[in-house]
C-alpha positions as CSV (number, residue, x, y, z in Angstrom):
1,M,-8.7,-11.2,-6.6
2,D,-5.7,-10.6,-9.1
3,H,-3.5,-12.3,-10.5
4,R,-0.8,-10.1,-8.5
5,T,-2.8,-11.2,-4.8
6,V,-2.1,-14.9,-5.7
7,E,1.4,-14.8,-6.8
8,D,2.5,-12.7,-4.1
9,V,1.1,-15.9,-1.5
10,I,2.8,-17.9,-3.5
11,I,6.1,-16.1,-3.4
12,E,5.7,-15.7,0.5
13,F,5.5,-18.9,1.0
14,L,8.7,-19.9,-1.5
15,A,10.4,-17.2,0.7
16,E,9.5,-19.1,4.3
17,H,12.2,-21.9,2.8
18,Q,14.8,-19.4,1.7
19,H,16.3,-18.5,5.0
20,G,17.6,-15.1,4.8
21,T,15.4,-13.7,1.3
22,T,12.5,-11.3,2.2
23,P,9.3,-11.9,-0.7
24,A,10.2,-8.8,-2.7
25,E,14.0,-9.6,-3.1
26,L,13.0,-13.2,-4.4
27,R,10.4,-11.4,-6.7
28,R,13.2,-9.1,-8.4
29,Q,15.4,-13.1,-8.4
30,I,12.8,-14.3,-9.9
31,Q,12.1,-11.9,-12.7
32,E,15.6,-11.3,-13.4
33,R,15.7,-15.4,-13.7
34,G,12.8,-15.9,-15.9
35,E,9.7,-17.0,-14.4
36,D,11.2,-20.6,-13.8
37,M,9.9,-22.0,-10.7
38,P,13.2,-22.1,-8.4
39,I,11.9,-25.1,-6.3
40,D,12.5,-28.3,-6.4
41,S,9.5,-31.0,-6.4
42,Q,9.4,-32.2,-2.7
43,L,8.7,-28.4,-1.7
44,A,6.2,-28.5,-4.7
45,V,4.3,-30.3,-3.0
46,E,4.0,-28.1,0.1
47,V,3.8,-24.9,-2.1
48,V,0.4,-26.5,-3.7
49,V,-0.7,-27.5,-0.3
50,R,-0.6,-24.2,0.9
51,V,-1.6,-22.6,-1.8
52,Q,-4.5,-25.1,-1.7
53,N,-5.5,-24.3,1.9
54,H,-5.0,-20.8,1.5
55,F,-7.2,-19.8,-1.4
56,G,-9.6,-22.7,-0.7
57,V,-9.2,-25.0,-3.7
58,R,-7.6,-28.2,-5.3
59,L,-5.1,-28.4,-7.9
60,P,-6.0,-31.8,-10.1
61,T,-3.6,-34.4,-10.4
62,T,-3.1,-33.7,-14.5
63,A,-0.2,-32.5,-16.9
64,E,-1.8,-29.5,-17.5
65,T,-1.8,-28.4,-13.6
66,A,2.3,-29.8,-14.0
67,H,2.6,-27.5,-16.5
68,Y,1.3,-24.8,-14.9
69,L,3.9,-25.4,-12.2
70,R,6.4,-24.6,-13.7
71,S,6.3,-21.1,-13.6
72,V,5.3,-18.5,-11.0
73,S,3.0,-16.1,-13.4
74,G,1.4,-19.8,-14.4
75,F,0.9,-20.7,-11.2
76,A,-1.2,-17.8,-10.2
77,A,-2.6,-17.9,-12.9
78,R,-4.9,-21.6,-12.5
79,V,-4.9,-20.7,-8.8
80,Q,-7.0,-17.8,-9.6
81,A,-9.4,-19.4,-12.7
82,L,-9.6,-22.2,-9.9
83,V,-10.8,-19.4,-7.1
84,E,-13.2,-18.0,-9.9
85,E,-14.7,-20.7,-10.2
86,A,-15.8,-21.7,-7.1
87,E,-17.0,-18.3,-6.4
88,G,-18.8,-18.4,-10.1
89,S,-20.0,-21.4,-8.6
90,A,-20.6,-20.3,-5.1
91,A,-22.7,-17.4,-6.4
92,G,-25.0,-19.6,-9.2
93,G,-25.5,-21.9,-5.8
94,R,-26.8,-19.3,-3.7
95,E,-29.3,-17.5,-7.3
96,G,-30.5,-20.5,-7.5
97,A,-31.5,-21.5,-3.7
C-alpha cells in the first residue's frame, strides 16, 4: 500500500462530512491551503476511528500521534507505517511457525 492510497481514504472520509464536496475537490482545497487537516477535534476522532477500522491498525494516544494529525500527509504517513509494521509482524510470525 502506498502513501497516496492512505491519503485517498482519509480524504474520502473527510469529504463525507463536507456535504457537496467530492474527494477530488477536497484534495484540491487541501493542496491550495496547505497540508493542514480541515477538521475540528470531534471530526478528527471520528475520522481516526474510521481509518483505524479500515486499515486494521491502532494509533496510540500520544503527543506524537497528535503531531501527525495536523496534516493529511502526516496522518497518512503514520497510518502507512503502522500498516507496514503490522504486515511485517504478521509475516515474521508466519515464518517462525
